[in-house]
N, C-alpha and C positions, 0 to 999 in steps of 0.2 A: 563432657564426652558424650558424644552421641554418633549414631549411625543413619546414614540417608542412603535410600534405594536408588540406584544411577537409572533405573528403568521407570518407575513410577514417581520418584520423589517423596516417599513417605518416610518419615523420621521414627526411628526407635532407640531406645534407651540402652539396649544390649544387642551384640551381634548374634546372626544366626545365617546357618548357610543358605536358606530359601527366604524369600520375602512373603510374608503371610497375607500381603495387599494384592501383589500382581502374581504371585507364583514364580517368579523368575529365581533361578539358582545363582550364587555367587555375586550379585549386586550391591549388596551391603557396605557403604563405603565411611570407613571412621574419619569424623571430623571433631574439631575442638569447636566449642562455642564461642562466637564472635564477641570480643570484648567491647562493651557499651562504651561509647565515646562520649557519651553525657554524664555529667557530673554534677553532683548537688552540693550546695555550699552550706557549711556549717556554723552555727552562731556559737557565743560564748556558753550558751546551756547545752551546747553538745545534739541540738535539734536540728535537722535538715532544713533548709530555708528553701524549700521547693517553690514556696509560694513566692519568694522574691523573683526566683528564675521565671515563673510563670508571668509575674506582672511586667518584668521585662520585655518579655517576649510579644505581650499585647500592647505595651507601649510603643515597642518597636513598629507593630502593625499599624497602630494608629498614626504614627507619623508619618508612614509610607503605606498609603491605602493600596489596596489591591487594584491592578490595572484591568479595569473591565472594557474599556474603549480600543485597547490594543495601542496605546500611545508609545509605549515602552519597547514594542517590537521592535527587532532589527532586521531588515531585509536582507536575504541572502544575494541578491544581484540578479536572480531569475525570477521572472514573474510567474512562471510556471511551478517553480519550487515553492514561492511564497503562497501561491493559490492553495496549495496540497497542505501546507503547515497551517493555513489560516492567517494570512496578510504578513507572514514573517515569524521569526523566531523569539518565543518569550524568553526573559531573562531566568536561566536556571533551568530551562528545559531540558530535557533528556529525551532524545530521539533514537530508537530503533530502527536502522537500514537493514533490510534484507532482500535475497534475491539470488536467483542462479548463479554460478560461478561464471564470471566472464561476462555479466549483463551490463556493467558499468558502475557499480557502487562506488568503487575507489575513485574510479575516474570522475564522478560526479561531485564527491567529497573535495578532490584536489581542486577542482575547478571553484568550488565554494571556498577553499582556503585561500586561491589567488585573489577573488574579488574581496576578501578580508585584508590580506595584505597590502593589496593596492590601495587600500583607504588608511592605511598605517596602523591596522588593528594586530593584536599579538595572538598568534596561534600555537597550540601545542598539538602535536600528532605524535600518537604513541604507535608506533610501528612494530606489530608482532608478526607479521607475514612479511615484511620488506625491510632493507637495510635502508638507513637514512641517506647514503649515496644514490639509492635506487629513487628513492622519493623526489630528490632534489632532480633527477635526469628526467623524471616524469613531468615535474613542475616545467621544466624548461621545453619539453615537448609540447606542453599545451599552451605556452605563452611564447611571446616573442622576445620576452626579458633575457638578456643574456649575462647581464651582471650579476654575480654572486651579492653584490651589498644590497640587492633589493629584497633578498630573502632573510635580512637580519631579524626581522619580525616572527619569522617561521623557525620553531623550534621541533626539533625531533627527537624522540629518545627511543632507545631500544630496550628500556627496563619495562618488562612487562608484569613485576610484581604489583598489584594493586594499591599496597598500602603505601609504596612508595611514589606511585601516580597520584594516588588522593593527596598525599602530603605536598607534592609539588603544585599541585592545583590551589592548595588552600595558602601555599607560601608565596604565589607570584599571582598578578593581574592578568589573567588571560582574558580573551575575548571569546574565544572558540577553543573547544577541546574536541579532537577525532580520536577515536579508539578503533583500532584496525587491527584485529577482530576482538570480540570478547572472547572468544573459544582460545586466543593466545594468552589472555591474562590469568595471571596464578595469585591465589591468595596464601598466606603462609598460616592462615587458619585451619586449611585444609590439607590433608596428606595425600589427597588423589591427585591423579593427574589433569594438566590442563583440558579444557573443553567438557571436564564430567558435569554432571548435573549440580554437585556440591561446589565447586569452583565457579560456574557460571553464575549460579544463584549468589554465591557471597561478592563477587567482584561487581556483580551488576548492582547490588543493594550498596556497596560501598562508592561506588562512582556518583550513583544518583544521590546519596548523601553530601558527597563533595560538592555536588552541581548545586545542590539546594542552598548549601551552606556559604557558597560564595558566590551565588547567583551567575554561575559559568555555564553556558549552554554546553552540552556534550551530544556528540554524533557517535553513536556505537555501531559499527559494522556486526551483523549476526549472519551467521551460516545458515546454510538451508540442509535439512535431511533428505534421505531418498524418497520421503513420505511428501517433500514440499512444504514442511513447515519450518519454524524456527528452529533450529537445533538449541537444545538446553531444555530446563524447566520452564513450564508455563508462568512461572511465577515472575519470569524476567519480563513478560510482556505485561504482566500486571503492574510491577515497580515503574516503569518509564511512562513518560507522559505521552508520546506519539509512536506509533510503531507503522512504518512505510514500507511498502514493497513494490520493489522494482520490476517490472515484467517486460519479457522479451526472449528471443532467441537469435541463434547465429544466424539464422537464414532472412531475418528480418531488422532493417537497420533502426526502426523505431523502437523506442521504450517509453513505457508507460508507468508514471509514479502514482500509486494508488494509497492512501491512508485507510488503514484497518482501525486505528484506534488514535484518537486526538482528544485530549484535555481540553486543548485551547482552539479549537476549530471543528469544522465539519469533516466527517468521514465519507462523504459522498463525493468531494473533488477529486479529480485527477490531472495529472501533468502530464504533457507529452512531449519528448524529446527525439531528437534524430542523431543516432551515432554516427559521427564522421571521424575522418583521419585525425583532425586536431582536437578531437573530444566531444561532448554533446552539445547541440544546438537546440534551442526553444522551437517548438511549432505553436505558432499563434492560434491557426486555425486546424483543427485537427480533422475536421470534417473532411476536408480536401484528400486528407490520408485513405481514409476509409470508404472512399468513392472509388469504386475500380475505373469504369467507364462512364461516359454519357450516352454511348450507343445502346439502343433498345434490343432486347432480346427476352425471350421467355424464360421463365426461372427466376427473374430477378426482380426484388421491390424494395423500396428505400423505406427504411424504419428510423425511428429516433429516439434518442434516449436522454435522459437528464442525467447528469454528474455534478451533483451540487447547483451550482450556479450556471454549468456550461449545458448548452445543447448542443449534442453530437448527432449529426446525420449519419446513417451507417448504411451500406448496401447488404442486403440478405439475399444469397444465392442458393439455389434449390435445384438438384438434379434427381430425376425420377426415372428409375430403369425398370422395364417391365422384364418379368423373367418369363421365359419360354419352357416351361416344364423343368425347372430345376428345382431340385429337393434341398431341403435344409433351412434353416431359421433365416428370416428376412433381416437386412442389413439396414440398421438405421445410425448412421454416422454424423454426429455434430461437432462441427469447429465454431468455437466462439460462443456457444450456448450449451446448457449440460444435457446429456443425453435423456436421462428422465424427463426432462420438459419437451424434447423432442418426441420422445415415445408419446407423451401426453396428448401432445397437438396431433399427433397423427391418430390417435385413438378417436379424439374429438372431431376431426375432420372426417373420418370414416362414419362415425356414429350421427354426428349433427350436421355436418357440413356436405353430405351428397359427392364426396369424393372417394373413390375407392381406391384403397392401397394395400388390399390383401394379397397381391402378387406381384408387388413392387418394392425394390430397394430405394430408400430415400436418404439423400445425402444433404446436409444443410452446411453451409460456409458463411461466417460473418467476415467481410472483406476488410484486410488490413491487420488481422491477427488481433484484434481487439476481444477480449472475453466479456459477455454481457451477461449479467444477473438480473437486470430489469426485466418485471415481466411486459413491460410496456412494447417489448420487441416482437412479442405473441403474434400479434395482428399480421405483422411484416413477414413472419418465417410461414405463416397460414397463407398468405397472398402468394408468396414465392414457390411454394410447393403446389398450391393449385394453378398457378399459371404456369408450371412445367409439365402437369398432368395434362391440361387442356392446351398446351403449346400456344398459350396466348400471350400475347406481350403487353405488358403493364406500362404505363407511361412514367417515364423518368421525372415528370413534373408531379407526381403524386406521393403523398407521404401517409405511410400507414402507423398510427399509435394508439395502442390499446392492449389490453390484458384478456386473453381467451380463458373461459371459464369450463368445467368439465359439462356443464349443461347446454353448452353451446353459444351461452351468452357473451357478447363482447363489453367488457366493464371498462369505465373511464377511469383513467390515470389523473392524478394531482400534477400541476404545471402545465397544463394545455394552454394557457394563455401566453407563457413563454416560448411555447412552442408554435404557437401561431404568429408572434412577434418575428422570432427568429426564421421560421419558413417564409414569412413575407420578406424580409431582408436577404433570404438566400436565393430567392427568385421562383419558389414553387408555386403552384396555382392551386392545388388541391390538397385537402387532408383529409383523410379517412381516421374517423375516432369512434370510442364507445359511448354509451351513456353517461353523458356529463354535461355540467353547464358551461356554455361558450360566452366568453365577453365579446370585445371588439374583435372581429377577424382579421382585421387589417388589409382587406384585400384579397384574402385567401379562400376559395371555396371550401366550405365544410360539409362533409357528407357524414351522418352519423347511421353507425351500422349497430344494430341491436342484435343480432344472431349471426354467427358465422354461416349459416346456409345462404345469407344474401351477400356474401362476398364475390 
């Protein structure tokens, strides 16, 4: 018997009214220790034969070597989904998919289910938030198939007891398991309510153990708290193999699937989807979505970022409003980049770039709703701000790619050769970069910018 704080997840051997770690009152929850599912064999002498089990496990992995080239990966049927996962799903992989309510998590997974059952694969769907009849109704909406017999390989269960689900996974040969959602699951080892820290922690561990034991890939849907993080203990993200975030809002039909943890692939890749009436559709060339218009106007610059192996061109727009004797703090509004980054770039432009912003409000927007954390977008942001201040139009055939430092220098960023190749293919004529070595430009004019004052 032990107690876990529902606020910080700290474990204690005895109950107290206040958690000594985080200081919260009434947050200690009583749970039973999870019984171990591993057993040791005992010989005639009464000694545990742990070495026998160990040697059997080693023999198993010698006969089935680890897949290093991804030959055993299974495609999801979506090239964008496969890109984010790392060329497909590994056997026994546990994927945690999170996102805001209504962003399309369940829709994406239902389309994944359709891809699997069309190939004759067997799928288990644990529905904790919907009834099986509602799931079948959604399947029919997402596909033209009307015959009930086409869903024979699709098994839905309303049983949210994780021990029963784990036993079901181990007793049958499923090709895919969907758990929607982890907050609706409950373990008999804890007396707390579903969705609490102890319940999410136990359920996540038991599902992961079942996946590894049977080599069955499991997709787990995770809810988001008011802070935008995955609800539940952080240990859930440590246990799973891959953590995916689906980004988007109700005013934007595009959805971005981003990996923040991936044991079997890169965390820099993104997948772009378009939400339509009959589900999500892949977007093969996302650069077209993040370019507002080809008409030239001041305050607009073309930037480029690297998302794994994908080169994405984005349009950065800036609007500078001069104050006429107004008092109060200056406004620095950033959409698509972090506000502290914008504050820093404005300070660098004032100090090192000969751009006076002391009486001006600055509004910066990355077109298309894309959130950019890559510092390579800095040069495009500075170019857009200076263009708006001077009311000077920048060419739509010019791309800006570089990081701006506090001393005013423009630093080179890795991947410039890939940028050159893609810029040439996309029809751009000039690329402005920082201090970096450049290979073959491929016909694109290269302009090196060492100081922000030369922008």
